[in-house]
C-alpha positions in Angstrom: -60.8 -47.4 60.3 -60.4 -51.5 59.1 -59.9 -52.8 56.2 -63.1 -54.6 56.3 -65.1 -51.7 56.5 -63.2 -49.8 53.8 -63.8 -52.6 51.3 -67.5 -52.7 52.2 -68.1 -48.9 52.2 -66.0 -48.3 48.9 -68.0 -50.7 47.0 -65.1 -53.0 46.6 -66.6 -55.7 48.1 -69.7 -55.7 45.9 -67.9 -57.0 43.1 -66.2 -59.9 45.0 -67.7 -63.3 45.1 -70.4 -65.0 43.4 -73.5 -63.4 42.5 -76.0 -65.7 44.5 -74.0 -65.4 47.7 -72.9 -62.5 49.8 -70.1 -60.1 49.1 -66.5 -61.1 50.2 -63.5 -59.8 51.6 -60.4 -59.8 49.6 -57.5 -61.2 51.4 -55.1 -59.0 53.2 -55.5 -55.4 53.6 -55.4 -54.3 50.1 -57.5 -50.9 50.9 -55.1 -49.8 53.5 -52.2 -50.9 51.2 -53.7 -48.6 48.5 -54.0 -45.6 50.8 -50.2 -46.3 52.1 -49.0 -45.9 48.5 -51.3 -42.9 47.7 -49.8 -41.3 51.2 -46.5 -42.3 49.9 -46.8 -40.6 46.6 -48.6 -37.3 48.1 -45.6 -37.2 50.4 -42.9 -37.3 47.7 -44.8 -34.5 45.6 -45.2 -32.4 48.9 -41.4 -32.7 49.3 -41.1 -31.8 45.5 -43.4 -28.9 46.0 -41.5 -27.7 49.3 -38.4 -27.7 47.3 -39.5 -25.4 44.5 -42.1 -23.4 46.3 -40.4 -23.1 49.6 -43.0 -24.0 52.0 -44.8 -27.2 53.3 -48.1 -28.8 52.1 -50.9 -30.5 54.1 -51.8 -33.9 53.1 -55.2 -35.6 53.8 -55.2 -39.2 52.9 -58.6 -41.3 53.1 -58.3 -44.9 52.7 -61.9 -44.9 51.7 -61.6 -42.3 48.9 -58.4 -44.3 47.6 -60.7 -47.5 47.8 -63.2 -45.8 45.8 -60.9 -44.9 42.9 -60.0 -48.5 42.5 -63.3 -49.0 41.3 -63.3 -46.3 38.8 -64.1 -48.9 35.8 -67.3 -49.9 37.7 -68.0 -46.5 38.6 -67.6 -45.3 34.7 -69.6 -48.3 33.6 -72.4 -47.4 35.7 -72.4 -43.7 35.2 -71.9 -44.1 31.1 -73.7 -47.0 30.1 -76.2 -48.0 32.9 -74.6 -51.2 33.7 -74.0 -52.6 37.1 -70.8 -54.8 37.1 -71.9 -56.1 40.2 -70.7 -60.1 41.1 -70.2 -62.2 38.0 -69.8 -66.1 38.2 -66.2 -66.4 37.4 -64.9 -68.9 34.7 -62.1 -70.5 36.8 -61.9 -74.1 35.9 -59.9 -77.0 37.7 -56.7 -78.4 36.3 -54.4 -81.2 36.9 -52.7 -78.9 39.6 -54.9 -76.3 40.5 -57.2 -73.6 38.8 -57.2 -71.5 35.4 -59.2 -69.4 33.0 -58.8 -70.6 29.6 -59.8 -67.1 28.3 -62.5 -68.1 25.7 -65.2 -65.7 26.7 -63.7 -62.3 25.8 -61.3 -61.4 22.8 -60.9 -64.7 21.0 -61.0 -64.7 17.5 -63.2 -67.0 15.6 -60.5 -69.0 14.1 -58.8 -69.6 17.6 -62.5 -70.8 18.9 -62.5 -73.2 16.1 -58.9 -74.5 16.8 -59.5 -75.0 20.5 -62.6 -77.0 19.8 -60.8 -79.3 17.7 -57.9 -79.4 20.0 -60.2 -80.7 22.6 -62.0 -83.2 20.7 -65.1 -81.1 20.3 -65.1 -79.9 16.8 -68.9 -79.8 16.7 -68.6 -76.9 19.0 -66.9 -74.5 16.6 -70.0 -74.0 14.8 -72.5 -74.4 17.8 -74.5 -71.2 18.2 -74.1 -71.2 21.8 -70.3 -70.7 21.7 -69.4 -69.5 18.2 -69.0 -66.0 19.1 -67.7 -64.3 22.1 -71.0 -62.9 23.1 -72.6 -66.2 22.9 -69.8 -67.9 25.0 -70.5 -65.3 27.8 -74.2 -65.9 27.7 -73.7 -69.5 28.0 -70.8 -69.9 30.1 -71.8 -72.4 32.4 -72.7 -74.6 29.4 -69.2 -73.8 27.9 -67.5 -74.7 31.2 -69.4 -77.9 31.3 -68.1 -78.9 27.9 -64.4 -78.0 28.5 -64.0 -79.0 32.3 -63.1 -82.5 31.4 -60.3 -81.3 29.2 -59.1 -78.7 31.6 -59.2 -81.1 34.5 -56.1 -83.2 32.2 -54.0 -80.2 31.7 -51.2 -78.7 34.2 -52.3 -75.0 34.7 -49.0 -73.6 33.5 -48.8 -76.0 30.5 -52.4 -75.1 29.7 -51.8 -71.5 30.0 -49.0 -71.4 27.3 -50.9 -73.6 24.9 -54.1 -71.3 25.0 -51.7 -68.1 25.1 -50.3 -69.6 21.8 -53.5 -69.9 20.3 -54.2 -66.0 21.2 -56.7 -66.3 24.2 -56.2 -64.3 27.2 -55.8 -67.4 29.4 -54.3 -67.3 32.9 -54.0 -69.5 35.7 -54.2 -69.0 39.6 -50.5 -69.1 40.9 -49.5 -70.2 44.5 -46.5 -69.5 46.3 -44.6 -72.4 44.9 -45.4 -71.4 41.3 -44.1 -67.7 42.4 -40.8 -68.9 43.8 -39.9 -71.2 40.8 
């Protein structure tokens, strides 16, 4: 079995990519790595059981089943709330030296949004009905991104990350290999 087939059959690919385009494969071989970690864990437990019970275990590891488990949050949302998480547009914005998510759509207090609007030179956005609540910002994500993309384009990604984290957002940036080696 290939990682491509496992990602497709497990539903993982249904969550990756833009909503108006076809699903995408995650780079590398994540479902095969997940199956490997599961096989390792099962082997360790089987050896532990052998030492205490005196007999061996039969292990059956499925790459597909372990990949399905990685979709547990999507599965629960669908079963319990009837919500298909599907593919959503992300809120990554270009920065001076890469990409970042300002983290303004979820979990941001009202006073944080006001501070952000003032810091970026857009104090009128603090009371704008399209953006004054987390739900409104999610519903108007594209409009929000259009307002703040000029600001993010001037910011180094890590500096922007630390500034916004200091304001209690859930910001993050896309690290590259150089970032990881520093």
